[in-house]
C-alpha positions in Angstrom: 256.1 32.5 225.3 259.0 32.2 222.6 262.4 32.7 223.2 265.1 32.4 220.8 268.6 30.8 221.7 271.0 33.3 220.0 274.7 32.5 219.5 277.7 33.9 217.9 281.2 32.6 217.6 282.8 34.9 220.4 279.9 33.9 222.8 279.9 30.5 222.0 283.8 30.1 222.8 283.1 32.3 226.0 280.4 29.9 227.0 282.3 26.9 226.1 285.5 28.3 228.1 283.1 28.6 231.2 281.7 25.0 230.6 285.6 23.9 230.7 286.2 24.9 233.8 282.9 23.9 235.3 283.6 20.5 233.9 287.4 20.2 235.2 286.1 20.9 238.5 284.3 17.6 238.7 287.7 15.7 237.1 288.9 14.7 240.7 286.0 12.6 241.5 284.4 11.6 238.1 287.6 11.1 235.5 284.5 10.9 232.9 284.4 14.5 232.9 287.6 14.5 230.8 285.4 13.9 227.9 283.4 17.1 228.4 286.5 19.3 229.0 287.9 17.9 225.8 284.4 18.8 223.9 283.9 22.1 225.5 287.5 23.1 225.0 287.7 22.2 221.3 284.3 24.2 220.8 285.7 27.1 222.8 288.9 27.0 220.6 287.1 26.7 217.4 284.8 30.0 218.5 287.9 31.9 219.1 289.6 31.0 216.1 286.5 31.7 213.8 286.5 35.2 215.8 289.8 36.0 214.7 289.5 35.0 211.2 285.9 35.9 210.1 286.3 39.4 209.2 283.2 41.1 208.5 281.8 38.9 205.7 282.6 35.7 207.3 284.2 34.1 204.1 287.1 33.5 205.7 286.2 30.7 207.5 283.8 29.2 205.3 284.6 26.3 203.0 286.1 27.6 199.6 283.0 25.6 197.4 280.2 27.2 200.1 281.9 30.8 199.2 281.8 30.2 195.3 278.5 29.2 195.6 277.5 32.2 197.2 278.9 34.2 194.7 277.5 32.2 192.1 273.9 32.5 193.5 274.6 36.4 194.5 274.6 37.0 191.0 271.4 36.0 189.9 269.5 38.1 191.9 270.3 41.0 194.5 268.1 39.1 197.3 269.4 35.9 197.4 270.0 34.6 200.8 273.3 33.0 201.8 273.1 29.1 200.8 273.6 26.4 203.6 277.4 26.6 204.5 279.9 24.9 206.5 282.8 26.1 208.2 286.6 25.1 207.0 287.7 22.1 209.0 288.9 22.9 212.6 292.4 21.8 211.7 292.3 24.2 208.5 291.0 26.9 210.7 294.3 26.3 213.2 296.7 26.6 209.9 294.9 29.6 209.2 295.3 31.4 212.2 299.3 30.8 211.8 299.2 32.4 208.3 299.1 35.7 206.7 295.2 35.6 206.4 295.3 36.9 210.2 296.5 40.1 208.9 293.4 42.3 208.9 294.5 45.3 210.7 297.6 47.1 211.2 298.0 45.7 214.7 297.3 42.3 213.5 299.3 39.5 214.4 299.3 35.6 213.3 300.0 33.1 215.8 303.7 31.8 216.0 303.1 28.2 217.2 305.5 26.1 218.9 305.7 22.3 217.9 304.1 21.4 220.9 301.1 23.7 220.6 300.5 22.0 217.2 300.8 18.5 218.5 298.4 19.8 221.4 295.8 21.3 218.9 296.0 18.1 216.8 295.4 15.7 219.8 292.5 17.8 221.4 291.1 17.6 217.7 291.7 13.9 217.2 290.1 13.3 221.2 287.1 15.5 220.5 286.4 13.6 217.7 286.7 10.2 219.3 284.3 11.4 221.8 281.7 12.8 219.4 282.0 10.1 216.6 281.9 7.4 219.4 281.6 4.0 217.8 280.3 0.9 219.8 283.3 0.1 221.3 285.3 0.5 224.7 287.3 3.8 224.4 290.3 3.8 226.4 291.8 7.2 227.1 295.5 8.1 229.0 294.7 11.0 230.8 298.3 11.7 231.7 299.2 14.6 229.7 295.6 15.8 228.9 296.4 19.0 231.3 299.1 19.8 229.2 297.2 19.7 225.8 294.2 22.0 227.5 297.2 24.6 228.4 298.4 24.6 225.2 295.1 25.0 223.6 294.0 27.5 226.4 297.4 29.4 225.1 296.0 29.4 221.7 292.7 30.8 222.6 294.6 33.8 224.6 296.4 34.7 221.8 293.2 34.7 219.2 290.9 36.4 221.8 293.7 39.0 223.3 296.9 39.1 221.3 295.8 38.8 217.7 294.4 42.3 217.2 291.6 40.7 215.4 288.7 40.1 217.9 286.5 43.2 219.1 284.6 42.9 222.0 281.2 44.0 221.5 278.7 41.0 221.8 280.1 39.7 225.3 281.9 41.7 227.8 285.8 41.2 227.8 285.6 41.1 231.6 283.6 37.9 231.3 285.8 36.5 228.5 288.7 36.9 230.7 287.4 35.6 233.8 286.2 32.3 232.0 289.9 32.3 230.6 291.2 32.6 233.9 289.0 30.1 235.2 289.8 27.3 232.6 293.5 27.9 233.2 293.3 27.6 236.8 291.5 24.5 236.9 293.7 23.3 234.2 296.7 24.1 236.1 295.2 22.4 239.2 295.1 19.3 237.5 298.5 19.6 236.1 300.1 20.2 239.6 298.4 16.8 240.9 300.3 15.0 237.8 303.4 16.0 239.1 305.4 13.3 241.2 
């Protein structure tokens, strides 16, 4: 029997939030789980940023050259499929959620990020890249401060999903998403409390 795994950015974001809290629960006994927390949280943030920015055609989150190529191809035939395309860079998406590109509806809002959120999102992105593009070497990551970085990323996710006015909860129940966010926040807050002297 064939089955299809179907994902879209918001579902992927919620699943990644659930994975964030699941992996965070093991950190006290297995510090290496920080790797999976960082990767899952980065994925969750990307999913929520894309969901808040994409609009009905998704062009706002695609690389400019891919959108241009689509328009060029579309002009040749009415039935042209969308050429293979890629998302804008993660940090470019982050800059876009702070821009007027977020103002899609009368009630839309853009992120008014703090310098700490900016620094935390960049740190999360750099850590995720270190983990994903791991080269043959010893990678040593200081875990002190990671809970705060994660909290800041979760606050950006919360903004995108619940406060931007751009996310419509159709593909995934909002209650499941709220539970995933709260679970991740609680798990990270517990780790942050343990850092306090």
